[in-house]
N, C-alpha and C positions, 0 to 999 in steps of 0.2 A: 615437447614444449612443457615448460613449467606450469603446474596447476596451482592457481592462486586460490587459497581457501579463505573465503570471506565470512565463514561462520564462526571463526575463532577471534576473540577480541585481542589480537596482537597489536599493541599500540605502536605507531610508527614514529620514527624520528623524522625531522625535516629532510635529512639526506635520503632516508628510505622512501619518503613521499616523492622526492624528485625522481628516484629510480622507478617507482611505480607509475608515475605520470608518463615517463618515457616509454615504459612497457606497453602502456595503453595508447601511445601516440598522442597524449594530451600535452597541453602547454606546461612547461616547467617554470615555476616561479624563480625569479632571480633572488639573490640574497637581499637586494634592496626591497623587492616586493614582499618577501617574507618579513623583513624588519618593519615595513610599513604596516603590516597586518597585526603586529604585536598588540595584544589587548583588545582586539576586535571581538565582538560577541555576535554569534548567529543563533537565532532562536527558532525552534520548531514548535508552532502552535497547532495542536491537533484537537480532536474531540473524541469522546469515549476513551479517554486515556487509561482507564482502569483495566482494559483488556490486554492479554498477553501478546496480541498481534504486533505491538510496537517494539518488541525486544530487539529486532534487527535494526530498526531505525535508530534506537538509542545507542546500540553498539557502534553503528557507523558514525554517529555524531561524536562519540568519544574518540574514535580513531582519526576522524578528519581533524578534530581539534588538536590532537597530538601531532599530526602530520604538518599542520600549518601554523602552529604556535598561536592559535586563537582559542576562544572559549565558546562552548556550545551549551544549549539548554533545551530541554524538552518540557512542554507545559500544555495546559488546556483543560477544559472541563472533564470531570470523570465520566459523566453521562453524555447522552446525545442532546446537549444543551446548546443549540445553535445561537440563541440570543446571547448566552454567556460567552460563547466563543467570539462573537462580534465585539462584545464589550472588552474582552481581554486584548483583542487586536488594537483597539484604541489606546488601551493602557500601555501596550508595547510601543506603539508609535511615540507616545510621550517620553518613553525611556530612551528612544533612539538607538536601538542596536544597529550593528553594521548591516545586518540582513535578516530577513524573516522567511521561514519556510512554513507553508500552511497546507494542512489537509482540511478542506472546507466541508463542514457538515451541511451547509446550505450555501450554494454558490451565489445566489442572488443576495443573500444577507452579507456575504463577505466582500463582494465586489467593491462597494463604496469605500470600505476600510483599506482594501488593497490599494486603491487609487490614492487615498490620502497618504499611505505609507510612501508610495513612489514620489508623490509631490513633495514629501518631506525629505527626499533623498535616500530612502531606504529601499534597496532592491528586494523584490519578492519572488520566490519560487513556489510553485504549487507541487505537492507530492501526493501520489495515489489518487487524488481527485482534483479536477481542474476548475478554474474560474476563467474561461476563455474570454469572457466579456469584461476584462479588467486590464490593468496596465502591468500585470505580473511579467517578469522577464522570461520565465521558462516553466515548463511542466515536465515532471518526471513521473512516469507511471505506465500502467498498462492500458491497452484498449479494452475497456470493460466488456464491450459486446463480443469481441473475439475470445476473451477469457471465458465468457459464458458459453460460447460455441464449443470450446475445448471441454468444458465441464459437461455439456450436453452430450457430446460424442462419447465421453468416458462413461456417463450414466447409461447411454443407449447400449453400449457394449456390455455393460454389467447386467442389464435386464433382458438381453436378447432382442432389443429393438422394438419391443411392444409392451403395453401395459399402462396402468394409471400411475402418475407420479405427482408429488407435491414439490414445490420449490420454496426455499427459505431466503429471506432477505431482510433489509431494513431500509428506511426511506432516505438514503443518501444517493445523489444522482449517479455517481460512479458505480455503486452497487446495483442499482436498479437496471443499469445498462446490461449487467451480466444476466439478469433474468430474461431480458429481451434476447440475448444471445442464445440462451437455452431454448427458448421458444422457437427461434428462427431455425436452428439446426434440426429440431424435431419436425418442423413444418416442411423443411426442404428434403430431409432424408428418411425420417421415421414417422410417417403419418399414423402409425398404429400406437404411438405414444401420446397419451392424453394428460395434460396438466390439469388436475382437478382442483388445486388450491395453491395460492401463493401466501405463505405464512410470514408475518412480520415478527421476527424473533428479537427485534430491538437491538441486535448486537450486544445482548445482555446475557452473560454466562449464567446468571442466576434465574433468568426467565426463560431462556431458549428451550430447555428440556420440557417445560410445561407446555409451551407453544406447540412443539412437535408432537408431544403425547396427545394433546387434544386433537391435533390434525389427523393423527393416526386413528384415533377412536372414531372420529367423524367420517373417515374414509378407510374402512377396514380392508378394502380390496386393493390398496396401493401396493406397488412392487418396488418403488424407488423414491429416494429423496435427493434433490440437488440443492446444496447450500451455496450461497453466494457471498457470505461474509465470514469473517474469521471465527465467529462463535457458533455458526450454524452446524458445523460438523460434529463437534463434541455434544452440542445440545441434541442433535438428531440421534447420535449414538447412545446417549443416556436414555432417550425416549424409547428407542426400539428394544433396548435391554429391559426396561421397565414394563413394556407392553408384551414381552415375550415374542417379539417379531424380528428376530435376527435374520429372517428370510428377506427383509427389506434391504435393498442395496442402497448405499449412501455414497455420494460424491460430495466432498467438502471443498472449502476454499481456504487458501493460506496454509501456514505451517506452524501453528501454535504448538508449543511443547506439550501442553496438556491434551492435545488432540491426536498427536502422532501415535501414541500407544494403541489407539483404536484402529489405526491403519495397520499396525503390526499384527494385531490379533484378528484382523479380517472383518471387524465390525463395520469399518469404513473401507469401501472398495478402493478409493483413491482420492486425491485432492489436487487442486490446481493452485500453485503457489506463485505469488509475486516475488520479484527480486528486490525486496524491500531494502536490504542493506545498500545496494548500489544506488538506489534512489537518493537516500540521504547523504551518502558519501560524496557522490558527484554534485549534489545540490550545494553543499557547503563549499566545495572547490570552485564551482562556477560562479557563485555569488562573490567569493573571495577574489577570483580572477577579475570579475567586473569591478570590484572596489579598488583593486590595486593595479589596474591596467595590465594585468598579466596576460591578456590576449590582445592581439593587434589585428583585428579585422580591418580597421583603418587606423590612421595615425591618431585620430581623436574622435572616438565614437560619439561622445557627447555633442561636440560641435557639429558632427554629421547628422545628429538627430536620429540615430538608429539604435536598435537593440543588438548588442554584439553577441548575445547568446542564442543558441537554437531555441525556437519557440516551443518545440515539442520533442521529448526524448522518450520513445517507446521502449521501456525496459524489459518487456516480455514476461512470459510466465513459464513455469516448470511443472511438469506432471510428477506427482509423487505417488508411488504404489508400495506394496509390501516388498517389492524387489529392491527399491533404492531408499526406503524411508530412513535407514540408519545413517545415511549421509546428511540428513537434514536436522538431526538432533543437535541442540546447543550443548557445548561442554563447558 
């Protein structure tokens, strides 16, 4: 079977996109639907946009735009500014793009704006983090709790199933779910593992090393660190190096390019990566199918008063270790 490489930014033609859709068993847009989409804009509104985690989403937006003959844009506050993100959503609604994708910093803060967008005729998809109590059409992402369980299992194997550990996170709902997944797998299978601290690294690459170094100094008997956001792994790796504690086993989250070298050299035992590319790639396609009637759940989904898209798409996670890390580097 042909292996599709989604890590390389190969721009697709409309014809290639039709073939790709067929390969996945997805609806193929007609020439009329493609023409109807000409000039449509799809915007991804995120938060903490300064971090390298978003590189796969950005690549997917470019590829989907080329495939469908639309335009895409990535925007949002550089920092964890949830009020600023809510304001930017209102600004986007006023500009009336064809569709909006959102990673919500604060689900409660974003829900009213999402509903206003839908009322204005703009379909919304949530990526990586969900706002289930809103009128968004669909969610693409992982089950944060299960991702945390995978990370917890990996860390347990690294430390031999016992010892004191710290966990790293920042206060976004989807990320905090991963912390709970870590705790759950420890409670169920590894009662000799004790979580002695949960560190808020702010998902800030400039602050995270300090946060972990302080936690190591405050808890000198720890044997492991489990990170649950894209900047926790590198931050923890820098901290253990500065502390002279390379004996501490680290499990990270995601596949940031500046973190993968630490997996290669063994400073980080492994990482749990989201399938970020496919989230954004499919989100643009599904919103576009909704806009161009490219899917026929019923003859007229608007008249039927239904959502034609799947409410939730679990895109899953991938374990990365020194054995396969070379496959995850961007070229």
